[in-house]
N, C-alpha and C positions, 0 to 999 in steps of 0.2 A: 044718531045712531051709534049701532052695538059694533065695533070695529073688533075684530079678534089679532093680535099680531103673534105670530108664534115665532120660536129662537129667539127669545128674548136676550138670551149671552150676546147675541149682535148688537150692539146699542148703537140705536137711531134717535137720537134725544131729540131732534128738532123735530121728526116726521109724529114722535108721539104728543109732544106740548103741543103742533099744530092743531093736530084733530080735536086735542083736550081743550085747545082754545077756542076751537068752532064748535063745541058743547056737546062734541062725541063722548061715549063711553068707550076707553078703548081698555080692553083686556088683552094682558101682558101672559102668553104660558112660554114654557122650559122647552127647547131641545127634548127631543125623546119623550113628548108626551103619550100617555097611553089616548089608542085610536078609541077606546071607548068615552074618556074624558073628556076628548077634543070635540066628538061627536056631541055631547051633554054643551060644549061649551058654545057652538058655532049655532043649536036650535032656537037661535033669537038671534042671530048675527045677520048683520047687513053685508059686511066685507071682511075677507080674510088676507090675510098680510103674511106670507110666508116668503121663508127662506130653503131652509132644509126639508124642514118637517114635510111625511108626504100628506098629501092631501088625495084621498083616496075616494072612490067611488061611492062607500057609504057613509064619508065625513059629509058630501055634497049634497046628497039623498036627505044627509039630517037636518040641511040649514034649507028650508023653505024659503024664506026671506033674504037669501043669498044674491047679490048683485053682479062680485066680481071678486076676483082673486087676483090681488097683483103679488108678483114673486121681487120682492126686492131684493135684485139681484139677475142675472142669466138664464143660467137652466132652468129646465121646465120637464124636466123626467120626471119629477118626485108627486106633479099633477096631473090627474087621471083628465084631459084636457077631452074625450068624448062626453064622459058622463058630465063635465063642465058645460058643452056645447047643448046636451041632451036636457038640459034644467033650465038651459037660456042666462047660463052663466058666465059672464067676460071673464079670461081671463089674459093677463099683461105683464110683461116683463120689464125690466132696466137694461136694454140690453147693450148700450154706450157708454157709461159711462167710466169703466176701467180697461177699456180696448188699451191704450198705450200703457197704462199699469200693471195689468198683468202677463202683458208681452217683457216691462220690464224684469218682473218678478223671475219669468222662463230664461230671462236671459241670462240673471243671477246666477241661476244654477246651473247653465250652460259655463258660464266664465270659470263659476269657484270652481264646476269637473273639470274644466281642462287645463287651468293652473294649480288645481290638485290642493287649494287653497284649504280645504277642512282639514285635512288629515296634517297639511305643512302646518297648519295651526295647534292642531291637537299636540304635536312634536316640540313647538315652541314653549307651549304651555308647561311642557313636561319637564324641556330641559331648557329651556332658556334660550338656544340658539340650535342650530343644525348646520352642516356643510353641504356643496353639491355633490350630490351622488346619483347613481341612477336610480334609487328609489323613489326621488322626487323629480324627475324627468316630468317634465309638463306638455301641452298639447299647443297651437298653435293655432287661434281661428282663422286666420287671414290666410286664403288658399285652402281653408279646409272644406267640408260638401256638408252643407245643414241641409237636413230633410224637413219638410215641414207639412204635415197630415193634418189637414184641414185649413183650407186658404179662406178663413175667414175672417173679420175685423181683426182679432187678433191673432191670427196667424200672418197675415199681410206684416205688420208691424211688428213680429218677430223678424221675415224674411228681411224687412227694411234695414232692420238693428244691424242683422250678420251680415247683409247683403251692402248697403253702402255703409253703414258705420264700421264694419270690422274685414270689408273686403273679403269675404266667405264667397265661395259659390253657393248660390241656394236654388235646391229644386222643392218642389210641390208637387202632393198627390192630396186631389182635391176634386174627387169624381163630377160633381155638382154644379163645379167652376168652370166655364167656360174656358181653353188651354188661352185664346188669344186675350182674356182680362187676365190672367195670371202672368204670363210675358207679357203685359204691360205694367205689370211691377217690376219687370226686369229678375223674373223667378222663371227659370224652366218650370214647363209642367211636365210630371211624369205620370204613365196612363196604369204602371201597373205597382202597387204597394210593395210586392216583394222586390223588385228593381230599384225603390227610392230605397228600399231598406241594405241592400245590397253596396249600395254606391255611400251611403252618408256615414261620415264621421261623429254628427250627432244627430240623434233626432226630437223633434219637438212636437208635443200631439195639441195641436188645438181643434179638434171636431167638437161636435155636439153629441151626444149620447141619445141614439135610439137605437132601436131594434137591428139596427144597420150597424151599428160602430160598437155595441155591446159586447165586449173580446174581440173588437178590431184585431190588435193587438194579443197573440198568443202566441201557442209554442213555435208554431211551426215559422211565424215572421221573428220570431227572437234569434234566433236560427239561422235566419236569414243577416242577420245584420254583422259589420265586423265581430271579434273578437276585440278590437280597439275600440267599439262604440260608444256613446253614452246616450240613454233613453231618458227624456223630460217629461216629464205629461203634468201641465197646469188645467188640463180641460176638465176631463172628471176619471175619477177612478176606474169605474169599470168598463172603460174604452181600454183598457189593459188587462188580461189573464192574469193576476197579481200572484194565483200559485205559479203561475209557469213563469213569472217575472222573479222570484225569490229562486225557482231553479237555475234561471238563466247563471244570476250572478254569483249562484253555489258555484256553476260547473262552469265560470269562465267562456260562456257564449257571448256577455257583452261584457264591456271592462264596469260601467257603473251606471248609476239611476240618480237623478233628480225628482221626486215626487212631491207636488202640494195637495194633489189629493187622493183620495184615497175610499174603495166601494161601500167599505163600514166607517163611517165616523162618529165620534175620536177614535182616535189612535190608542194603543196600551201599551205601557211599556211589557207587561205580561197579559196571557191569555186571549190575545187578538192575530188573528190569521198573519198580520204582519209584523208581530212582535219582533222573528227574527232579523228582519233590517235595520231594528235599532243598533249602534255602535259600530258598525262597517262604515271603515274609512273611506269606500266606496259609494256611498249613498248617502246623499240628502234628504232630510225628511224638515218640511214644515206643513206647519196646523192650516193648511186653508187657508192664507194670509198674502199671497199674493197681490190679491184685490185690494187690500186695505189700507190705502195712505188717507192721511189727511184731505187730498184735493181729491180724492174718487170717491168716498163718504159726504162731502160736500154734494158732489153732482148726485150720487146716487138719492141722498134724501130730496133735493132738489124736484127730480123725476117721478119718484116715488108719491111725496106730495101734488103732482101734479095729475097723477093718475089717479089716486083715489080721490081728489075732490072731483076728478069728471063724473069717478062714477055715482059718489054720494049726491052731485046736482042733477043726476040722470043726462050727463051730457054724452055724446058719443066718444068711447074710448081711445084716445091714438094710440096706435100697435106700432112701433117702432122697428121692430125684429122682422127680419125676411124669414124666420123658422118658419114652412109650410103648414106647421100644425096649428100656430097661429095666423095663419093669412088664411086658412079657410074660415077663419069666420067672418059672418055675415051679418049679423044684429050687433047695434050697440056700439060700433067701433068704426074707424076711421082710417085711413093710410097716408102714410106721407106723399104729401104730390111729386 
């Protein structure tokens, strides 16, 4: 069978080799491929593996043999799921491979901003040393308030690290999570987003991206935060109104930001809407890599292969995600007991 894998810059050699060893044709396509070319490539494809490339209604309609779309990752906002369902195409992701990994990445941003490590590192490289003065005063995480926006798997891991690990007070805004479920994790539920933002010294975003959460953090929300607060986003760039974020940093509505995700990827030093954020001592930018560890990639490749072979062998596909967009599928899928 023919398998088209987009975003080949993200190397998954075990997946590619195993599929080829099983006798399948694997076509690798780069990130940013034009929709016309993608439509041509999938015209005789049985399976699409994607990470970032949009799989639109037009792409799905161009692939009459298509059995399934496997997102080798978590977020599914780039896939037109209603179109896939309408064409009898199963959509599945790999939701569990990097829960702790991404939370660790978010916490690395948090602790780096709290301790002012990026700007102190710049000064050390410039001068070789610096003495204690008010410019370098950092923040304790213990006894601070960490606000979690989105209390799914990664948000819960982040909450545990901040609370049990660093003795912070942890609060969470997650309107689709029962409050008792949040309390059971030792976290205080907050029903109003602005209330969470007003209370928090650090705000860490862990929501999925959908119509409800797009620009969830806009100008009004950023103005609600403390001027000493730090915003961390390792979820999806479009959850934050990035234009408003630049203004918030320019005008001192918030103190700092740590970002691993962006509405338009990749970033660029110039000519990109977020280019003004480069070189700022109070901003950490990482290239969507908080998931990228040896351990997480092994888990990702194993789970991806399991889903691929289920689809190729005509078996019901295991959908581990709790996302209702995937849970609404009823044909060719199975769910954990």
